N, C-alpha and C positions, 0 to 999 in steps of 0.2 A: 180335241187338240189339233192345231194346224200342222200340216206337213207340206213342204214344198218339193215338187217333183220336176225333173227336167228330161226332155226327150229330144234327141237330135233329129231334125227334120230337113227334108229336101222335097220341094214342091208339095208341101202339106202332109207328107207321109213320113213315116220313120225312115231315116237314112240308114241303110244297112251297115255302113261303116262309120263308126262314131266320129272319127277325126276328119271326115270329109263332108260334114253337114253344112248347109247354108245358114241355118238358124237353130236355135234351141227353143222349143215350146216349153215354157215354164208355167206351172199351175200351182196355186195354193189351194190345198184341199182342207176343208173344215167340216166336221159333222157329215162325212161321206158325200160332200158336195163340192164342186169346183167353185171356189169363192172368187178367185182372180185367175186370169190367164193372159199371157202375152208371148210374143215371139221376140227373142233377143239375138242379135248378130253377135257371134263370138269373136274374141280376139283372134288374130292369126294363129293357126295351129302350130304349136311348138311342143315337143315332148315334155310331159310333166306339167304343162300350164293349166289345162282344163280342170283337173281336180281342185287346185287351189282357187281358181276362178269360180268354180261352182260353189265351193265352200263360202267364198266371200259374198255370193248371192243368197246364201242361206239354204241352198238346196240340200235336202236330206236323202233323196233317192233319185237315182238315174236309171232310166229304162232305155235299153240300147239293143241293137242287132248284134253287130260284131264289135269286139273291143279287145285290144291286145292285153296280154297278161300283166305287163308292167303297169299299164293304165289302170287295170282292175286293182292291182296292189295299191297304187297311189290313192285311188278313191277310197278303198278300205282304210288306209292310214289316215285319211281325212274324215273318217266317220260317216261316209256316205254309202248307203245301201245300194246294191246293184241288182238289176235284172238284165241278163244278156241273152241273146239268141231269141228274142221275142219276134213274133211275125210282123211282117210289114203291113201296117194299118195306119189310119190317120192318128195323129197325136191325141185328138179328143177321144177316139175309140179306145186307145191304149190307156188313157187316163181313167176312163170309165171301167175298164177291165181291172185296173189297179184298185179303184174304189170298191168294186164289187168282190174283190178277192179272187178273180178268175184269171189274173195275169200269170202266164206260165213262162218260165225261162226255158229255153231250148238249147240246141247246140250252139255254142259261141262260134259263129262263122266269120271270124276276122280273116278275110281274104281280100287282099289289095287288088286282085284281078277281077273279082265279080262284085257287081253292085246290086244284084238282085238275089235275095236270100229267102224267097217264098217257101223254099223246101223246109224251112225251120218251123213250120206251123205245128 
């Protein structure tokens, strides 16, 4: 069964704060393999926009570093699974962790003053 995941990225790696990313890495996973992958430039960040936008893209799972509680609630209301507080790695590595079942959520470090959340490993 296919599943579409999205990961906010900045310079090829997980963007520690969801709403400040340059692009979203979006991958279609089928039979435990990445079938398609692309980077998509998001619309301008506005509160509540990304959950609806992700749903319109067919995204079923979002993998993120830090994300505010309201955004998390909106993703859940849109039926999108969340992993927050994941370590900063390349999007491809995080997608492989997801496929292998080794992706771990950590402390959701939504902190607007810090852009590096390596301590969440």
